C-alpha positions in Angstrom: 13.0 -7.5 40.1 13.9 -10.5 37.8 13.7 -9.1 34.0 13.2 -10.6 31.1 14.5 -10.1 27.5 12.6 -11.2 24.6 13.3 -14.3 23.9 14.0 -15.1 27.4 12.5 -17.5 30.1 11.9 -17.5 33.6 10.5 -20.5 36.2 7.0 -19.5 37.3 7.5 -21.5 40.4 4.5 -19.8 42.6 2.1 -19.7 39.8 -0.2 -22.5 40.2 -2.5 -23.7 37.8 -5.7 -26.1 38.6 -6.3 -27.7 35.2 -5.2 -31.3 36.4 -7.6 -33.9 36.8 -9.9 -34.3 38.8 -9.0 -36.1 42.7 -5.3 -35.5 41.9 -4.0 -33.1 44.6 -0.7 -32.2 42.6 -0.5 -29.5 40.6 2.5 -28.7 38.6 5.1 -25.6 38.3 4.4 -23.4 34.8 7.3 -22.0 32.8 7.2 -18.8 31.5 8.8 -17.2 28.4 8.5 -14.4 26.6 9.0 -13.4 23.7 8.8 -11.0 20.6 4.6 -10.9 19.1 6.3 -11.2 15.9 8.2 -14.4 16.2 5.5 -16.3 17.4 5.6 -19.6 15.7 3.2 -21.7 14.1 2.4 -24.1 17.0 1.7 -21.2 19.1 -0.6 -19.9 16.8 -2.4 -23.2 16.3 -2.4 -23.4 20.2 -3.5 -19.8 20.7 -6.5 -20.1 17.8 -7.4 -23.5 19.7 -7.9 -21.9 23.4 -9.5 -18.6 21.4 -12.1 -21.0 19.8 -12.9 -23.2 22.9 -13.4 -20.2 25.3 -16.7 -18.5 24.1 -15.8 -15.4 26.7 -12.9 -15.0 24.5 -14.3 -15.2 21.0 -13.6 -11.6 20.1 -11.2 -10.9 17.4 -9.3 -9.0 19.8 -8.3 -12.5 21.0 -7.1 -13.7 18.5 -3.4 -14.5 17.7 -3.3 -12.8 14.4 -4.0 -9.8 16.0 -1.6 -9.3 18.2 0.7 -10.2 15.1 -0.4 -7.7 13.1 0.3 -4.8 16.2 3.8 -6.4 16.6 4.2 -5.6 12.6 3.3 -2.1 13.0 5.3 -1.6 16.0 8.5 -3.3 18.2 7.4 -3.0 21.4 4.8 -5.9 21.3 5.9 -9.5 23.7 3.6 -12.4 24.7 4.2 -14.0 27.5 3.8 -17.7 26.8 2.6 -20.3 29.7 3.9 -23.6 29.6 3.5 -26.7 31.9 4.6 -30.0 31.5 1.6 -31.1 29.3 2.7 -27.8 26.6 1.1 -24.4 26.3 -1.6 -23.1 29.1 -2.3 -20.0 28.1 -0.6 -16.6 26.5 -0.6 -12.9 27.9 -0.2 -10.5 25.4 0.8 -6.9 26.2 3.4 -4.1 25.1 5.9 -1.5 26.6 7.1 -2.0 30.2 10.5 -1.1 29.8 10.5 2.0 31.4 7.0 2.0 33.2 3.7 -0.6 33.7 3.0 -2.2 30.4 0.0 -1.6 28.3 -2.7 -3.9 26.2 -1.6 -5.0 23.0 -2.6 -1.9 20.6 -3.4 0.4 23.6 -5.9 2.9 23.0 -6.9 1.1 20.1 -7.9 -2.1 22.3 -11.3 -2.4 23.6 -10.7 -6.1 25.0 -8.2 -7.3 26.6 -7.0 -10.2 29.0 -5.2 -13.3 29.3 -6.1 -15.8 26.8 -6.7 -19.1 28.7 -9.2 -21.0 29.9 -11.6 -19.8 32.2 -10.6 -23.5 34.2 -7.2 -22.3 34.8 -5.8 -20.8 37.9 -3.0 -18.1 38.6 -2.1 -15.3 40.0 -1.7 -12.0 38.5 1.4 -10.6 40.8 3.2 -14.1 39.7 2.2 -13.4 35.9 3.9 -10.0 36.0 7.1 -11.0 38.0 7.7 -13.7 35.7 7.2 -11.7 32.4 10.1 -9.4 33.7 6.9 -6.4 34.4 7.0 -4.2 36.9 3.1 -3.6 36.0 0.5 -3.8 34.2 -2.5 -1.0 33.2 -6.2 -1.6 31.7 -9.2 -0.2 30.3 -11.2 -2.7 28.7 -10.6 -5.6 30.6 -13.1 -8.6 30.4 -14.4 -8.3 34.1 -15.2 -11.9 34.1 -11.6 -12.9 34.2 -11.7 -13.8 38.3 -7.8 -13.7 39.6 -8.0 -9.8 38.0 -10.6 -8.7 39.9 -9.7 -7.4 42.8 -7.2 -4.8 40.9 -10.0 -3.3 39.3 -10.5 0.3 39.9 -14.3 0.4 38.0 -16.1 -1.2 35.7 -18.8 -0.4 32.4 -20.7 -2.4 30.2 -19.5 -3.1 26.9 -22.8 -3.3 25.0 -23.3 -5.6 22.1 -25.7 -6.9 19.0 -27.1 -10.0 19.8 -27.3 -11.8 16.3 -27.6 -15.8 17.0 -31.0 -15.9 15.7 -30.7 -13.7 12.5 -31.5 -10.3 12.0 -35.0 -10.1 12.0 -34.9 -12.1 15.3 -32.5 -9.3 16.4 -35.3 -6.5 15.0 -38.3 -7.8 16.9 -36.1 -8.1 19.8 -35.4 -4.6 19.9 -39.8 -4.0 18.9 -40.2 -6.0 22.0 -38.2 -4.3 24.5 -40.3 -0.9 23.3 -37.6 0.0 21.3 -38.5 1.6 17.8 -34.9 3.1 16.7 -34.5 0.2 14.1 -38.0 1.1 12.4 -37.1 4.8 13.0 -33.7 4.5 10.8 -35.5 2.2 8.2 -38.3 5.0 7.9 -34.5 7.5 6.8 -33.5 4.4 4.6 -36.4 4.9 2.6 -36.5 8.8 2.5 -33.2 8.9 1.6 -33.5 6.4 -1.6 -36.5 9.0 -2.6 -34.5 11.9 -2.3 -30.9 10.8 -3.8 -31.3 7.0 -5.4 -30.9 3.5 -4.1 -29.0 2.4 -1.2 -26.1 0.0 -1.9 -24.0 -2.0 0.6 -20.7 -3.9 0.4 -19.9 -5.3 3.0 -16.6 -6.2 2.4 -15.5 -3.2 0.3 -12.2 -4.0 -2.1 -11.6 -0.7 -3.4 -9.3 2.1 -1.7 -12.1 4.5 -2.0 -13.9 4.0 1.1 -10.5 3.9 3.4 -9.2 7.2 2.2 -12.9 9.0 2.7 -13.2 7.5 6.4 -9.4 8.5 7.4 -10.2 12.1 6.1 -14.1 12.2 7.8 -12.5 11.2 11.0 -10.1 13.4 10.9 -12.3 16.5 10.6 -14.4 14.9 13.2 -12.0 14.5 15.7 -10.5 18.3 14.6 -14.2 19.4 14.8 -14.6 18.0 18.7 -10.9 18.9 19.5 -9.7 14.9 20.1 -6.2 14.1 19.0 -6.4 13.4 15.5 -5.2 9.3 15.7 -5.1 9.3 12.0 -1.9 11.2 12.2 0.0 8.9 14.1 2.2 7.0 11.5 1.9 3.7 13.6 -2.0 3.5 14.1 -2.4 4.5 10.3 0.6 1.1 9.6 -1.9 -1.1 11.7 -5.0 -0.3 10.5 -4.0 -0.6 7.3 -2.1 -4.1 7.9 -5.6 -5.3 9.7 -7.8 -4.0 6.8 -5.6 -6.3 4.2 -6.2 -9.4 6.9 -8.2 -12.1 5.1 -8.2 -15.6 7.4 -11.6 -17.7 8.6 -10.4 -16.8 12.3 -9.8 -13.4 11.6 -10.1 -11.1 9.0 -10.3 -7.1 8.7 -13.3 -5.7 7.5 -14.3 -2.6 5.5 -17.7 -1.8 4.9 -19.3 0.6 2.5 -22.7 2.1 1.9 -23.9 4.5 -1.0 -26.7 6.0 -1.5 -27.3 6.2 -5.1 -23.9 6.7 -6.7 -22.6 8.5 -3.5 -20.5 6.9 -0.9 -22.5 8.0 2.0 -20.7 6.3 5.2 -18.2 3.8 6.2 -17.4 1.1 8.6 -14.0 -0.4 9.0 -13.4 -3.2 11.8 -12.3 -7.1 11.7 -13.7 -10.1 13.0 -13.2 -13.6 14.2 -15.5 -16.7 13.2 -18.8 -15.2 15.3 -18.2 -11.9 16.7 -17.4 -8.6 14.4 -16.4 -5.7 16.4 -18.2 -2.1 15.5 -15.0 -0.3 15.1 -14.7 3.1 13.2 -17.5 4.7 11.4 -17.5 7.7 9.6 -20.3 9.3 7.3 -20.4 11.9 4.9 -21.1 15.3 6.9 -23.3 16.6 3.5 -25.4 13.8 4.3 -25.9 14.1 7.9 -30.0 14.6 7.4 -30.3 11.1 6.3 -28.4 10.0 9.5 -25.9 8.0 6.7 -24.0 6.1 9.7 -27.4 4.9 11.7 -28.3 3.4 8.2 -24.6 1.7 7.8 -25.2 0.2 11.1 -28.3 -1.5 10.2 -27.4 -2.5 7.4 -23.3 -3.7 9.0 -26.2 -5.9 11.1 -28.2 -7.5 8.2 -25.0 -8.5 6.4 -23.1 -9.9 9.1 -25.9 -11.9 10.3 -26.1 -14.0 6.7 -22.6 -14.4 7.1 -22.4 -16.6 10.3 -21.7 -13.3 12.8 -23.3 -14.1 15.8 -22.8 -11.0 17.8 -21.4 -7.4 17.2 -20.0 -6.1 19.7 -20.3 -2.2 19.6 -17.4 -1.2 22.5 -17.3 0.7 26.0 -18.5 4.1 25.6 -21.5 6.1 26.3 -22.9 7.0 23.2 -26.9 6.9 22.5 -27.0 4.8 19.5 -25.1 2.1 21.4 -27.4 1.9 23.9 -30.7 2.1 21.7 -29.1 -0.6 19.5 -27.5 -3.1 22.4 -28.9 -6.7 23.0 -27.0 -6.7 25.9 -23.6 -5.9 27.4 -20.5 -7.6 28.3 -18.6 -5.8 31.8 -15.0 -4.5 31.1 -13.1 -3.5 33.9 -10.6 -0.6 34.4 -7.5 -1.1 36.5 -3.8 -2.3 36.9 -1.7 -4.6 38.9 1.5 -3.0 39.9 3.9 -4.6 41.6 5.3 -1.1 43.2 2.6 -0.1 46.3 3.0 3.5 46.4 3.2 3.6 42.5 -0.2 1.4 42.6 -2.0 3.5 45.6 -1.0 6.7 43.6 -2.4 6.0 40.1 -5.5 4.6 41.8 -6.1 8.0 43.6 -5.3 9.7 40.2 -8.2 7.7 38.6 -10.6 9.0 41.5 -9.3 12.3 41.3 -10.0 12.8 37.0 -13.7 10.8 38.1 -14.9 13.6 40.4 -12.8 16.4 38.1 -15.3 15.3 35.1 -18.5 15.2 37.3 -17.3 18.3 39.4 -19.1 22.1 38.5 -15.4 23.0 38.4 -14.4 20.6 35.6 -14.1 23.9 33.2 -11.4 25.5 34.8 -9.9 21.9 35.4 -9.8 21.2 32.0 -6.8 24.0 31.2 -4.3 21.6 32.6 -6.2 18.5 31.5 -5.9 19.4 28.0 -2.2 20.3 28.6 -1.7 16.8 29.9 -3.5 15.4 27.0 -1.2 17.4 24.2 1.7 15.8 26.3 0.2 12.6 26.0 -0.3 12.8 22.4 3.1 14.2 21.7 4.7 10.9 23.3 2.3 8.5 21.7 3.3 9.5 18.1 6.5 7.6 18.4 
């Protein structure tokens, strides 16, 4: 199969797009140019941003060009396939890795949304796109399920909850009441109790000092150790990546470090990112000594209140089965897990491994199976530190 080195170009003859004028039967071929993520030109960024802003399904900050640029500044295997026809650039396919196996979404495990950056009106073929990008496969786990050309490669779909702030915080609060949920009222009751005991609540939507970030890393490390999860705060590229997002400031893409104080004490921190209209709820942490007052829950409510006043129309909570997500969500966006693989046997094996893993999670034999699973996880973790 063809390979694409950074900066090389290959002609995508079989990939055809339906973006021509109505009634015109001719559809022009498209060229694919693969470039390092760190080498996107200002013209590329401008065009990417235009697509990002014009397509509501791509409103998440994950789909902004700045997210790819920040990731590329933290690791050197980020690349972008740029799709062009005679009229100019029509789409972008960002990915990382792929030199010795299937590629993955940019930022890997840190990516809660991914997909092809293009108009929904654009038609394309996934295997041809991969072949023309010099890839043998692409593995995804938080793909926008609405991207039709990839639907046949889904292994499973799951909801990614969100909070709808389009009509403001009070409208969201009322919507939850009307749905029969008392979650927000119970959280606000805890806030009043915390204020009586410890002092007034103070919330900083965009905290500027270093202390909240340091506390976040410390509390998250404690949480990972307590739950037996891999401590991602010990992986150098991830710490670089998060710190660079933290310092990103732009109208279309910005890091967001928020802090909740009870009295004079830092009680909870949230680190995320936002586009012009969407905030992604990403890394929450709280002081475990204040767990009685549910500071993490207080923080997300104050975050939603402040975000609505700052023009945020939606808070994406990310895929997951945490109870607070189902209690606070207004709705959800379907995301898919699966793979496109140009090696038929490898692709079949990957799907079967996924099915076996899901069976093992539901099986009464799950506990004995945890021993080899932990070994595999430790092995993968050791490799991910590079």
